[in-house]
Backbone bond lengths (Angstrom), bond angles and torsions (degrees), N, CA, C in turn:
res aa  C-N    CA-C-N  psi(-1)  N-CA   C-N-CA  omega(-1)  CA-C   N-CA-C  phi
1 X - - - 1.404 - - 1.477 110.32 -
2 X 1.323 115.23 134.32 1.487 121.58 -178.28 1.595 108.53 -98.80
3 X 1.331 109.59 131.50 1.363 117.81 178.85 1.516 111.65 -86.23
4 X 1.348 116.73 162.11 1.494 120.87 -175.03 1.535 117.19 -76.68
5 X 1.336 116.53 -4.72 1.468 116.35 -172.26 1.485 105.83 -111.28
6 X 1.373 117.57 78.09 1.382 120.89 179.04 1.562 110.06 -134.26
7 X 1.315 118.30 150.98 1.378 124.91 -177.05 1.521 106.17 -114.54
8 X 1.312 118.92 133.83 1.446 123.54 177.13 1.607 108.28 -102.75
9 X 1.302 116.45 125.65 1.436 118.13 -179.69 1.531 108.17 -88.64
10 X 1.329 111.00 125.13 1.495 120.91 -176.14 1.516 110.93 -113.44
11 X 1.318 118.26 -27.26 1.436 120.96 178.40 1.495 111.71 -153.06
12 X 1.307 114.02 159.74 1.495 116.02 172.91 1.537 110.22 -112.96
13 X 1.322 116.87 134.19 1.516 119.49 -178.59 1.511 105.85 -91.27
14 X 1.257 119.87 127.10 1.505 125.43 176.25 1.463 111.13 -88.35
15 X 1.317 114.67 106.90 1.417 118.73 -174.15 1.581 113.54 -73.03
16 X 1.177 117.52 -24.53 1.507 122.10 177.98 1.562 109.31 -63.78
17 X 1.312 118.41 -27.39 1.390 123.28 -178.45 1.538 111.35 -111.98
18 X 1.241 116.82 46.11 1.630 119.92 -167.44 1.480 107.19 -74.95
19 X 1.265 120.85 -20.55 1.532 116.41 176.75 1.514 110.47 -129.70
20 X 1.213 117.55 155.58 1.480 119.53 176.01 1.526 111.69 -60.72
21 X 1.362 116.83 124.44 1.413 121.28 -176.57 1.527 109.95 -129.62
22 X 1.369 114.64 95.92 1.486 118.78 -177.12 1.453 114.72 -65.37
23 X 1.413 116.51 -29.71 1.477 118.56 179.24 1.555 108.19 -69.93
24 X 1.265 121.59 -41.25 1.467 123.31 176.77 1.557 110.87 -61.29
25 X 1.359 112.66 -38.93 1.540 120.91 174.49 1.587 109.22 -53.81
26 X 1.266 113.60 -50.70 1.390 121.67 -171.50 1.624 111.52 -68.47
27 X 1.344 112.96 -34.76 1.493 115.48 176.29 1.477 109.99 -68.51
28 X 1.326 115.31 -48.78 1.531 117.76 -176.41 1.454 111.20 -65.37
29 X 1.326 116.14 -34.72 1.490 119.46 -176.09 1.600 108.12 -73.42
30 X 1.340 119.55 -33.87 1.460 121.76 173.36 1.585 109.95 -63.39
31 X 1.280 113.00 -47.76 1.469 116.85 179.90 1.554 113.50 -61.17
32 X 1.285 112.73 -40.03 1.468 116.34 -174.74 1.499 108.08 -70.32
33 X 1.406 115.58 -45.09 1.511 120.71 176.18 1.530 110.75 -55.34
34 X 1.258 112.28 -44.85 1.537 114.05 -177.78 1.549 108.34 -66.64
35 X 1.268 120.87 -42.70 1.477 121.02 176.55 1.569 108.40 -59.12
36 X 1.302 119.22 -49.29 1.503 116.64 -176.73 1.526 109.53 -66.30
37 X 1.295 118.81 -40.97 1.463 119.19 179.81 1.535 115.85 -63.99
38 X 1.360 115.16 -43.20 1.420 118.99 177.58 1.494 116.90 -68.24
39 X 1.303 115.09 -38.06 1.491 119.56 178.35 1.583 109.07 -74.36
40 X 1.342 115.46 -37.70 1.435 116.53 177.59 1.554 111.07 -66.09
41 X 1.325 118.37 -35.28 1.418 121.16 172.80 1.435 116.92 -62.49
42 X 1.433 115.44 -39.42 1.433 117.31 177.06 1.572 110.91 -65.35
43 X 1.334 115.07 -38.74 1.471 117.61 -177.30 1.502 105.48 -70.95
44 X 1.296 127.52 -35.22 1.372 128.87 -173.79 1.519 105.31 -70.83
45 X 1.334 119.40 -40.26 1.546 121.39 -176.97 1.507 106.38 -69.67
46 X 1.309 121.23 -36.20 1.505 121.26 -177.24 1.502 107.89 -72.13
47 X 1.368 117.70 -36.89 1.457 115.51 -179.05 1.432 114.51 -75.19
48 X 1.373 117.35 -27.93 1.468 120.39 -173.22 1.548 112.63 -84.70
49 X 1.323 116.05 -27.46 1.432 120.70 -176.19 1.568 110.40 -107.30
50 X 1.312 120.55 108.63 1.504 123.79 -175.54 1.548 109.29 -60.34
51 X 1.262 120.84 -30.25 1.467 120.69 -176.18 1.455 108.38 -68.17
52 X 1.384 126.01 -21.16 1.378 126.38 -179.18 1.505 113.92 -90.79
53 X 1.321 116.16 0.53 1.528 116.35 -177.38 1.412 112.88 -68.23
54 X 1.317 119.44 -42.85 1.457 116.80 -179.52 1.448 117.97 -76.33
55 X 1.386 122.05 -53.01 1.426 118.32 -177.06 1.579 114.78 -71.73
56 X 1.316 114.43 -19.10 1.484 118.98 -175.13 1.510 113.66 -104.29
57 X 1.380 114.51 20.74 1.453 124.79 -176.77 1.495 106.82 -55.45
58 X 1.364 112.55 -55.89 1.477 118.76 -172.81 1.571 114.42 -74.41
59 X 1.295 113.24 -27.54 1.465 118.99 179.36 1.554 109.47 -66.73
60 X 1.336 116.25 -40.67 1.462 121.89 172.94 1.457 116.35 -55.00
61 X 1.306 113.69 -46.55 1.467 120.36 -179.38 1.526 110.98 -68.64
62 X 1.320 113.11 -38.26 1.480 117.48 -176.70 1.698 106.20 -69.55
63 X 1.358 114.35 -33.61 1.446 117.48 173.90 1.537 114.31 -64.76
64 X 1.343 114.26 -37.85 1.477 117.21 173.81 1.453 113.42 -63.23
65 X 1.363 119.13 -45.29 1.385 125.59 176.82 1.440 114.19 -59.03
66 X 1.429 118.24 -38.66 1.501 121.34 174.54 1.461 113.35 -67.46
67 X 1.339 118.54 -32.95 1.413 120.46 172.53 1.607 113.84 -63.81
68 X 1.380 110.44 -44.03 1.424 117.00 179.32 1.570 113.04 -66.42
69 X 1.345 116.11 -39.60 1.540 121.87 173.26 1.490 109.71 -52.37
70 X 1.336 113.97 -54.20 1.448 119.99 -175.34 1.541 113.15 -63.09
71 X 1.378 115.13 -37.81 1.423 118.52 -173.60 1.473 106.67 -80.19
72 X 1.373 125.09 -14.23 1.506 118.35 -179.85 1.493 105.98 -79.04
73 X 1.337 126.34 -36.53 1.447 125.13 -167.33 1.560 114.44 -106.92
74 X 1.370 113.01 -39.86 1.502 114.44 -170.06 1.439 116.52 -65.17
75 X 1.411 124.05 -39.18 1.412 121.20 179.68 1.532 114.03 -59.88
76 X 1.297 116.14 -35.05 1.568 113.36 176.79 1.541 107.05 -72.88
77 X 1.292 123.78 -35.24 1.380 124.61 177.05 1.615 110.44 -57.62
78 X 1.344 111.92 -46.56 1.504 118.40 176.14 1.475 112.60 -56.59
79 X 1.411 114.44 -47.53 1.424 117.99 -177.07 1.410 112.50 -64.21
80 X 1.355 117.57 -43.32 1.515 120.43 179.22 1.501 115.66 -71.45
81 X 1.344 115.90 -21.67 1.486 118.02 174.93 1.461 114.09 -65.08
82 X 1.296 118.52 -27.49 1.512 121.55 -178.59 1.528 113.66 -97.73
83 X 1.333 119.14 -7.46 1.457 120.81 -179.93 1.548 111.01 -90.40
84 X 1.312 120.21 149.28 1.454 122.51 173.82 1.508 109.12 -71.20
85 X 1.258 124.76 -26.14 1.417 124.51 179.74 1.482 109.41 -129.48
86 X 1.328 115.23 107.02 1.514 118.60 -171.53 1.525 104.87 -87.31
87 X 1.317 118.36 134.37 1.373 120.19 -179.07 1.598 106.88 -157.51
88 X 1.347 112.56 158.74 1.531 117.45 176.60 1.527 102.62 -135.52
89 X 1.296 115.21 142.31 1.505 120.62 -177.04 1.602 103.68 -74.90
90 X 1.269 113.06 162.00 1.466 118.57 176.68 1.467 113.40 -64.04
91 X 1.401 116.50 -43.73 1.464 117.89 177.52 1.533 112.94 -67.05
92 X 1.387 113.79 -37.10 1.451 119.62 177.96 1.559 112.93 -60.91
93 X 1.379 112.82 -39.39 1.467 117.53 178.24 1.512 111.12 -66.89
94 X 1.323 116.15 -39.29 1.467 122.21 -178.82 1.561 108.25 -65.50
95 X 1.239 113.28 -42.44 1.584 117.29 -178.56 1.400 108.74 -68.33
96 X 1.330 123.40 -40.17 1.441 125.82 -179.95 1.542 105.74 -66.44
97 X 1.293 117.71 -44.76 1.493 114.52 -178.32 1.462 111.53 -63.74
98 X 1.412 117.13 -41.68 1.411 119.44 177.53 1.569 115.31 -57.45
99 X 1.359 115.40 -44.51 1.406 115.84 -179.90 1.509 113.99 -74.79
100 X 1.315 116.28 -31.91 1.465 118.78 175.07 1.555 112.26 -63.79
101 X 1.382 114.07 -44.06 1.482 120.34 176.94 1.553 111.07 -63.15
102 X 1.275 114.78 -38.84 1.507 119.49 177.70 1.512 113.05 -64.32
103 X 1.321 115.90 -42.44 1.416 122.16 173.14 1.552 113.33 -58.71
104 X 1.383 110.87 -46.47 1.442 115.65 -177.57 1.507 110.11 -67.49
105 X 1.266 120.86 -33.63 1.490 119.61 176.68 1.475 111.73 -67.99
106 X 1.283 116.35 -45.80 1.482 124.29 -179.36 1.623 107.83 -59.29
107 X 1.305 116.77 -41.58 1.460 119.01 177.91 1.450 112.52 -66.25
108 X 1.376 118.65 -41.64 1.438 121.05 178.93 1.587 110.77 -62.38
109 X 1.320 114.12 -43.69 1.512 119.62 175.46 1.540 111.74 -57.54
110 X 1.312 114.55 -49.46 1.411 117.68 -179.44 1.482 113.27 -64.79
111 X 1.341 119.45 -40.40 1.457 121.09 177.08 1.540 111.21 -61.38
112 X 1.370 115.16 -39.02 1.423 119.73 -179.67 1.543 109.80 -68.64
113 X 1.285 118.02 -38.14 1.485 124.23 177.72 1.643 105.84 -65.25
114 X 1.273 115.21 -45.04 1.452 116.63 -178.90 1.616 111.65 -64.54
115 X 1.303 115.53 -40.26 1.344 120.82 175.28 1.600 116.21 -58.03
116 X 1.339 110.89 -44.79 1.486 119.59 176.75 1.557 109.62 -64.89
117 X 1.289 116.83 -40.22 1.432 120.71 -177.82 1.615 108.74 -65.95
118 X 1.265 114.79 -42.46 1.493 119.40 -179.68 1.645 107.11 -68.44
119 X 1.297 114.55 -37.11 1.512 118.62 176.89 1.491 110.05 -60.55
120 X 1.357 117.31 -50.50 1.440 120.50 178.94 1.450 113.69 -62.90
121 X 1.313 122.39 -35.76 1.444 125.42 179.17 1.565 111.69 -73.66
122 X 1.320 121.22 -26.26 1.424 120.55 -177.47 1.567 106.78 -97.39
123 X 1.227 121.64 -44.61 1.450 125.57 -170.75 1.501 114.25 -86.14
124 X 1.331 115.51 -25.86 1.477 116.96 -179.44 1.635 106.45 -136.99
125 X 1.294 116.93 68.36 1.409 119.75 -174.88 1.508 113.83 -63.39
126 X 1.334 115.02 -34.78 1.434 115.42 178.21 1.453 119.05 -71.99
127 X 1.263 118.39 -21.57 1.422 127.12 178.84 1.544 112.06 -93.06
128 X 1.335 117.35 -16.08 1.416 126.07 -176.49 1.498 106.72 -76.60
129 X 1.329 113.84 115.68 1.493 119.22 177.70 1.499 111.48 -90.86
130 X 1.256 114.84 116.94 1.498 119.56 177.49 1.477 107.49 -87.62
131 X 1.503 116.78 138.12 1.471 116.34 177.87 1.476 112.55 -76.18
């Protein structure tokens, strides 16, 4: 049985961004653009030069994951930096946590795969098949 004295949470107020802060917006925007530009440049170089396809296979995937990491959180930070009352909806928070956790799991798996690849190349060079 549900009692009549309940509160439903619909959004979270972010106290660190309690007032619109254009300076904070500019700092986060510059970092975000540098991240996107740097990782996009890495991906472009790997795609354009066929010699980089094999040894840079993992680096390209890590660059994609870094773009995803940044794109999950930073746009909401940028939006909240300009608003007088910074908040995120409950569903938005759950979605952001889901995608952030997914990116973290993918990065852990990719780093483990990269570590095993380097282990095989260094410790067992005759069994290591180069593409």
